N, C-alpha and C positions, 0 to 999 in steps of 0.2 A: 237643118242643123240644130234646130230648136229642141227636137226630142232627144237627140244625144247629150246636148247640154243639160238638159232637165235631169236625165238619168244620172249623169256624173255628180250633179249637185245633191241628189237624193242619196247617192252611195256615200258621198262625203259626210253628209248629215248623220247617216246611220252609223258610219264608223265612229264619229265623235260621240254619239249616244253610248255605243258599245264601251268605248274607253271610259266614259264617265262611270258607267255602271260598274265596270271592273275596279276602278279606283275606290268607289263607295264600298264595295264588298271588301276589298283589302283593308280599308280603313276600319270597318266594322269588326273584322277578325282580329285586327291589331288591338282595338280597344277591349274586346272580349278576352283576349290572351292576357292583356295587362291587368284586367280586372280579376281574372282567375289567379294570377300570380299574387295580387294583392290579398285576395281571399285566403289562399294558401298560406301566405306569410302570417296573416291574422290569426289563422287556426292552428299554426305550427306548434303551439304549446297547449292546446286544449286537450282534454281528455276524451279519447274515443267513447262515444256513447253519452257524453255530458257536454254537448255544445253550448247548453245554456250557462255553463259555468265561466266561459270565456277564457282568455289568455291570463287574466290575473283574477284570482278567486279565492274564496274561503271554502273549505270543505270540513264542516263541523264533525266533531267526534262522535262516533256511534256508541260510545260507552254511556252507561247510565239510563239505558232504556229509551233514548231519544229517537227521534224520527229520521235522522240523517241516514243515508244509504251509502255515503262515500266517506271514508276516513283515510287520511294520509299518514303513513307510518314511516319513520326513518329506518332504513335497513342497513346503511353503512355511513360511516363519517370518516372522510379522508381530508383532513384540514378544514378548508371552508367549503369543500364539495360534499354535498348531502345526496345520498341515493334514497329515492322515495318509492313507495308502492301503496296503492290504494287497496281497499277491501275487494274490489272487483278486478284487480289484476293489471291496472295501468302503472307503468314504471317511468321514472324520470330522474335525472341527476341535475341539481341546481347548484349555483354558486352563492353562498350566503355572504360573500364579501360586501361590506358596507350596509348590509340589511340591519334594521332595528329589530332586535329579538327580545320578546318578553315572555314571562311566565307568571300567571296570577298578578299581573300588574307591575312585576318587577323586571327591570332590564337585566339581561343576562348576555354572556358572550357565546360565540360559536363553540368554543371549547367545552362549554357546559351542556352542549346538546349530546344525547346518547342514543344509541340504537334502541328502538322500541318506543321512543317518544312519538306521540301523535301531535301533528302541527296543522296550523292554518298558514297560508302564505299569500302575499300580493306581489305582482310585479308590474312594472311599466315598460311600455314599448319605447325604444330609443330611436334617435333620428336615422340610424343606420338599419333599422328594421329588427334588431335583436331586442331581447327582453332582459331587464334587470330585476332581481328580487329586491324589493323595498322593505318589506316587513315579514316577519315570522312570529307566529304566536304559538307557544306550546300549550296544547290542550291539557288541562288538568283532569285526569280520570275522575268520574263521578259514578256513584251507585246509589239508587233510591228504592225505597219499598217499605214494607211493614215488617216490623221485628217479629220473628217467629221463635227465636230462642236466643238466649244470652248466656255465654260462657265466661270463664275467668279471663281469657285473652281473646275473645272473638265474639262476634254478633252475626246471627243468621237473618237474613231478610228475605221475604217473598217479594220479588220484583213486580212491576205492574203488569208484565207480560206473564205472570204466573210462574216464572222460573225462580229457583232458590239460589242464593248467593251467600257465601260466607266471607265476612271481612275480619281481617286480623287487627286487633287492638294492641297498642303499646303504651308505655308510660308517657309518651309524648303526644298521644292523641288528645285533641281538645274537644270540648262539648259545648254546646249552646242551645238555649231553648228561650223562646219569646224574647229574643234580643239580649238575653243575659247569660252570663257564664253558668254552666251546669257541670255536673260530674257524671261519671259513668253509671251512677245509680239511677239516673233519669231514663236509662235504656231498659225498658220493660216491655214484655210481649204486648203486641197490638198497637204500639206507637209507631208512627211513620217518621222515617229519618231520610236525610240526604247526606251522603258522605263523599269527602274529597280524599283523594290519596295517591298511592303509586301502585302500578301494576308491574310485576316482574316478568321475566321472559316465560314463566310457566303459567302466567295468567292469574297468579295469587294477588288479591287486593289487600293492601295495607292502608288502614284509613289513618290520615293525619288530622282531619277535622270532621266532626259530625254535627249536623244541625237536626235537632229534634222538633218536629211539628206539634203545635198544640193539638191536644186531643179534644173530642166533643161528644156530647151525649144529647139526643133528641128524643122527645117522647111526651108523656103526660104526668103531671105531678100526682103521685099516689098518696104521699104523706110528707111531713116536714117537721123538724125540730128547730131549736134555736141555732143549730150549726149544720144542719143537713137537710137535704131534700132528696127524698126518694122518688126516682123516675121510672116509670114503666115505658121502655123503649117501644119504637114501631115494630121491632121484632118480637116484642113480648117478654123481653128479659127485664130484670129488675137491677137498676144501677144506682148506688148511693153517690150523691153529689155533695161534697164538703164545701161549706161557705164560711167566710170569715168577714172581718171588718174591711178587708181590702177588695172584696168581691164587688163588682159593679153590676148594676141592674138596669134593665130596660123593660118596662112593663107598659103595654099599650094603654093609653088613656091616663097615665100617671106622669106628672112632670118631674117629680123627685122620688123615684121608686126606692123601696128597701125590701128586705126579705118578707116583711109584713104584707106586702102587696102581691106576693106570689101566693096564689091560692090552689088548694087541692082541685084537681080537675083542669088546671090551666095547661095548655100546651107550652112546652119549654124547650130551649135549647141552651145548653151550658158548654162553656169552653174553659179549658185549663190544662193541668197536668195530670196524667194518668198515674196512679199509684201501682206498686208491685201487686198489690192484694185486690185490684180491680175497681177502687172507687176513684172518683175524679175530684181534685182540688180546683175548684172553679175560681177563675179569675173574672168571668163575665157570665151573666145569667140573662136571657131573654125569655119573657113570658107573655102569653096572649090568652084572654078567655076564649073559650070555644065557640062563642057566638060572634067573635070579632074576626075581620080579615086576618089572614095569616102573615108571617114573616118569613124571611129567607134564612138559610143556614149561615154558617161563618165562611170566611174566605178560604181559598184553597192553598194547597202547598205544592210547589213545583207544577202548577197548572192543573192540580187535582183537588177538588173540593172535599169537603167532609159530609157530604149528604145534602139533599134538598130541602127546601123550607117546608113549613106547614101551610095549609089553606091555600087560598087562591093567589095571593101575592108573592112575588119572588123577592121583593125588596125587604129590608129590615126596618123601613119607616112606614109612615102613614099619616093621615091627617091628625090623628090622635095620639101618635107614638111620641115617646120622649126623643128629644133632638139628640141627646147624647147620653149614653149610659152613665149613671151616677153611682159613686162609691157609697155603700151603706154606712150610715153614721155609726151603726153598731150591728152586730149579727144578732138581731132580735127577731121575734116572731114566735107565735105560739104553736104547740104541737097540734097537728091536724090529723 
């Protein structure tokens, strides 16, 4: 009787183990299924091919030569419902009810949105698993580049990717340069600009505001007078730099420099306003003797600098450099 009793005990134990395994498998499948559903719910509003953007995201504008690859454009406005499409084909309709909508820092209403507007938006997940749009930002179209031609009602620029773009100018277009108000006359060939404006359905760009970047010249001092410095650039061209009592100077080894401290043969970097006839009205001049460590160029514009510095150093300072460029007490100096 011992053997049969032992056999039945083994069979009962085996059955218990089998039931346990089945229960564990079923539990695991259920957890995986719930996890998969949660993931699907979380990804329900992501863009195919753009999982990194998540369910609430910004898609910067592709206008203006930027690096963004995804731009969101409104293709239809139906009350508070906005139909959207990206540059790579993704589409979606969102409800803007209750969302904070802004353009250039100003709050606007849903009714002010129009077909063709490019936007960024954010959304938050609700307790029921749905998503609500919280903020919408209308992207202001921009265009940047170097002026290649100026017309009576337009300016043509060469963009940073080498393409040409013509911007329409109106009587309402505003201009600024070096933080101050400027006029259209500041638009001359070779200056760099950044424009904000509007783009119509045909792709025509009308500029509402234009910022003109300071121009700069780098090279070696060939000669000078009481009001000018003639520079031979690194490309071998000759450029006249006009100076005045308002021009600031930074000369290596001089604590309070003036034009008199800028010598023929010095390496020089001048920044200011480019004139239509090709000379530069200098607001700042940096100079360094050839036997001294070099200095850097001036800061960039829209992430793009205006040329590298001279010599070994990339900074504008040094142990013997003037701490702060000083304005000249008078535009003085002898002709050299």
